[in-house]
C-alpha positions in Angstrom: -35.7 191.6 145.9 -35.3 189.7 149.2 -33.6 186.3 148.9 -34.9 183.3 150.8 -33.5 179.8 151.4 -35.4 176.7 150.8 -35.1 172.9 150.2 -35.9 171.5 146.7 -38.4 168.6 147.5 -39.5 167.7 143.9 -38.3 168.2 140.4 -40.1 167.8 137.0 -38.3 169.1 133.9 -37.2 172.6 134.8 -39.9 173.0 137.4 -39.1 172.7 141.1 -41.1 172.6 144.4 -39.2 174.4 147.1 -40.1 174.1 150.8 -39.2 177.2 152.8 -40.0 179.2 155.9 -41.6 182.5 154.8 -42.7 184.9 157.5 -43.1 182.1 160.1 -45.0 179.8 157.7 -43.8 176.6 156.0 -44.7 177.0 152.4 -44.2 174.9 149.3 -43.4 177.2 146.3 -43.4 176.4 142.6 -40.0 177.7 141.4 -38.2 177.9 138.0 -34.6 178.6 137.2 -33.4 181.6 135.1 -33.1 181.0 131.4 -32.7 177.4 130.3 -30.5 176.2 133.2 -31.8 173.1 134.9 -28.9 172.1 137.1 -31.0 171.9 140.3 -31.5 168.6 142.0 -33.9 167.4 144.7 -32.1 167.8 148.0 -30.5 171.0 147.0 -30.6 174.0 149.4 -31.3 177.0 147.1 -31.5 180.7 147.4 -34.6 182.1 145.6 -36.7 185.2 145.2 -40.4 185.3 145.4 -42.2 186.4 142.3 -45.7 186.0 143.7 -47.3 184.5 146.8 -46.5 180.9 145.9 -44.0 181.2 143.1 -40.3 182.1 142.9 -37.1 182.1 140.8 -34.1 180.1 142.0 -31.0 182.4 142.0 -28.3 180.1 143.5 -27.5 176.7 144.8 -25.8 176.3 148.2 -22.6 174.2 147.8 -23.4 170.5 147.8 -22.0 167.9 150.1 -22.7 165.1 147.6 -24.3 164.7 144.2 -25.6 161.4 142.7 -26.2 161.2 139.0 -26.3 158.7 136.2 -25.4 159.4 132.6 -25.5 157.8 129.1 -23.4 158.5 126.1 -25.0 161.9 125.5 -26.3 163.5 128.7 -26.2 163.1 132.4 -29.2 163.2 134.8 -28.9 164.3 138.4 -30.8 162.1 140.8 -30.3 164.0 144.1 -28.0 166.3 146.1 -26.7 166.2 149.7 -27.4 162.5 150.2 -25.7 160.6 153.0 -27.1 157.2 152.0 -28.3 155.1 149.0 -30.7 152.4 149.8 -31.0 149.7 147.1 -34.3 147.8 147.2 -34.1 144.2 145.9 -36.7 141.4 146.3 -37.0 137.6 146.3 -39.2 137.9 143.3 -39.4 139.2 140.6 -35.7 138.5 140.1 -33.5 141.6 140.4 -30.6 142.4 138.1 -27.1 142.4 139.5 -26.1 144.9 136.9 -28.4 147.6 138.3 -27.4 146.8 141.9 -23.6 146.9 141.0 -23.9 150.1 139.1 -25.8 151.8 141.9 -23.1 150.7 144.3 -20.3 152.1 142.1 -22.3 155.4 141.7 -22.6 155.7 145.5 -18.9 154.8 146.1 -17.7 157.4 143.6 -20.0 160.1 145.0 -19.0 159.5 148.7 -22.5 158.2 149.7 -23.0 155.2 151.9 -24.8 152.4 150.1 -26.8 149.6 151.7 -29.3 147.0 150.5 -32.7 145.9 151.6 -34.0 142.5 150.6 -37.8 142.8 150.5 -40.5 140.0 150.3 -38.7 137.6 152.5 -42.1 135.9 153.1 -41.8 134.5 149.6 -39.9 131.5 151.0 -39.5 129.4 147.8 -37.3 132.2 146.3 -35.6 133.2 149.5 -32.6 130.9 149.5 -31.6 132.0 145.9 -32.1 135.7 146.7 -29.9 135.3 149.9 -27.2 133.7 147.9 -27.2 136.5 145.4 -27.1 139.3 148.0 -24.3 137.4 149.9 -21.9 138.6 147.2 -22.6 142.3 148.3 -22.5 141.5 152.0 -19.1 139.8 151.3 -17.9 143.2 149.9 -18.8 144.9 153.2 -22.3 146.3 152.2 -25.0 145.9 154.9 -28.0 143.9 153.8 -31.2 144.1 155.8 -34.1 141.7 155.3 -37.7 142.9 155.4 -41.2 142.0 154.4 -43.4 145.1 153.7 -46.6 142.9 153.3 -46.2 140.2 155.8 -44.4 142.2 158.6 -45.2 145.9 158.2 -44.5 146.9 161.8 -41.1 145.1 161.9 -40.2 146.5 158.5 -41.1 150.1 159.5 -39.0 149.7 162.6 -36.0 148.4 160.6 -36.2 151.2 158.1 -36.7 153.9 160.7 -33.5 152.8 162.4 -31.6 152.9 159.2 -32.9 156.2 158.0 -32.6 158.1 161.3 -30.5 161.3 160.9 -29.8 160.5 157.3 -30.8 161.9 153.9 -31.5 158.7 151.9 -32.5 157.9 148.3 -34.3 154.7 147.5 -33.4 153.0 144.3 -34.9 149.9 142.8 -36.4 148.3 139.7 -40.1 148.2 139.3 -41.6 145.3 141.2 -39.2 145.3 144.1 -41.8 146.8 146.5 -40.2 150.2 146.8 -43.6 152.0 146.8 -44.8 149.7 149.6 -41.8 150.6 151.7 -42.3 154.4 151.0 -46.0 154.0 152.0 -45.1 152.3 155.2 -42.7 155.1 156.1 -44.8 158.0 154.9 -48.5 157.1 155.3 -49.7 160.2 153.4 -47.1 159.7 150.6 -49.8 159.4 147.8 -51.6 162.5 149.0 -48.3 164.4 149.1 -47.5 163.1 145.6 -50.8 164.4 144.2 -50.3 167.8 145.8 -46.8 168.0 144.3 -48.2 166.9 140.9 -50.8 169.6 141.1 -48.3 172.2 142.2 -45.8 171.3 139.3 -48.7 170.8 136.9 -47.3 167.5 135.8 -50.8 166.1 134.9 -50.9 162.4 135.4 -47.2 161.8 135.3 -46.8 161.4 139.0 -44.3 158.6 138.8 -41.8 160.5 136.6 -40.5 162.9 139.1 -38.1 162.5 142.1 -39.6 163.7 145.4 -38.4 164.2 149.0 -40.4 163.3 152.1 -39.5 164.4 155.6 -39.5 161.6 158.2 -38.7 164.0 161.0 -36.6 167.3 161.4 -33.3 165.4 160.9 -34.2 162.8 158.4 -35.6 162.7 154.9 -36.1 160.1 152.2 -36.1 160.6 148.5 -38.0 158.4 146.1 -36.7 158.2 142.6 -38.7 157.0 139.6 -38.0 153.3 138.8 -35.4 152.9 136.1 -33.9 149.8 134.5 -30.7 151.5 133.2 -27.9 153.1 135.3 -25.3 154.6 133.1 -22.0 155.8 134.6 -20.4 157.4 131.5 -19.2 160.3 133.6 -16.7 158.2 135.6 -13.2 158.0 134.5 -11.2 154.7 134.6 -9.3 156.0 137.7 -12.6 156.8 139.5 -14.1 153.4 138.5 -11.2 151.3 139.8 -11.5 153.1 143.2 -15.3 152.6 143.3 -14.8 148.8 143.6 -13.8 148.3 147.2 -12.4 144.8 146.6 -10.0 146.3 144.0 -8.4 148.7 146.6 -5.9 146.3 148.3 -4.5 145.4 144.8 -4.2 148.9 143.3 -0.6 149.9 143.0 0.7 146.4 143.1 0.5 145.7 139.3 3.7 145.3 137.3 3.0 148.4 135.2 2.1 151.6 137.0 -0.5 152.5 134.2 -2.1 149.0 134.3 -5.7 149.0 133.0 -6.5 145.6 134.7 -7.6 144.3 131.3 -5.1 141.7 130.0 -1.7 143.1 131.1 0.9 140.8 132.4 1.6 141.0 136.2 -1.7 142.6 136.9 -2.6 142.2 140.6 -6.3 142.8 140.1 -6.5 140.0 137.4 -4.5 137.7 139.8 -7.1 138.3 142.4 -9.9 137.5 139.9 -8.1 134.2 139.1 -7.5 133.5 142.8 -11.2 134.0 143.6 -10.9 137.0 145.9 -12.5 139.3 143.3 -15.7 137.9 141.7 -15.5 137.5 137.9 -18.9 139.2 137.5 -17.6 142.3 139.3 -14.4 142.5 137.1 -16.6 142.1 134.0 -18.7 145.0 135.1 -15.6 147.1 135.6 -14.4 146.3 132.1 -17.9 147.2 130.7 -18.0 150.5 132.6 -14.5 151.5 131.4 -15.6 150.7 127.8 -18.8 152.8 128.2 -16.8 155.7 129.6 -14.5 155.7 126.6 -17.6 156.0 124.3 -18.8 159.2 125.9 -19.5 162.2 123.6 -18.6 165.6 125.1 -21.6 167.0 127.0 
């Protein structure tokens, strides 16, 4: 049986849509994995074998450059593979949660993916000052923040996003209400049609919002839309991985009095001294403590 190579452009349960060149044609094929394995992610390059004209079986995954996932106490969920960027969408209103933003930043840092923020709905002027103050914390850590308004300035917003996404494989993450869908629709005018096609191909019924999907912007760039979620667990990250995923901790690591310092309440801790001195935000150190606590609760997968 001849093996072909394709790109996974959507996933729902153990069903995948793979885009591939077959005999000079670009086809979207409904593929499954062998047995009960479901370790394939959107963005994966896979080897597969055709089982009929528009169906196949995934046989192997090409080694990944990056993998982004979230996890709770019991299981982990892959979000996407081979990403170069994570774009976090926040808005002036409704209010966004710093917890989700910070966790997404930590996930990106630990996976070797470049994170950036987009502040949407800047036309809502009464909430703009407060939102700018809140994103200033992330800008101060070195993360790029771009301001857009999908509704009031669609052309300028499209231009800003195209420049950011050019030549990249980017996932968009944001709570519901931040305007992520509006941004996707600006970038991909036929996104809703594509979503319906994918839904039909994967036979997901009406659950079109529950799967992750990939849209090509051009030959070198694609954007992945993930379902909105309110929780971003990082139980799979060890304490050592976590401390290195906070860029503002890096200058202080290795300077603590004790080499095995947990940056919790130890005497002579350089990280705690930086928190007290105001160079590390208290909110960020609290998140670090929370994540370390969560990772200690993890049950073996």
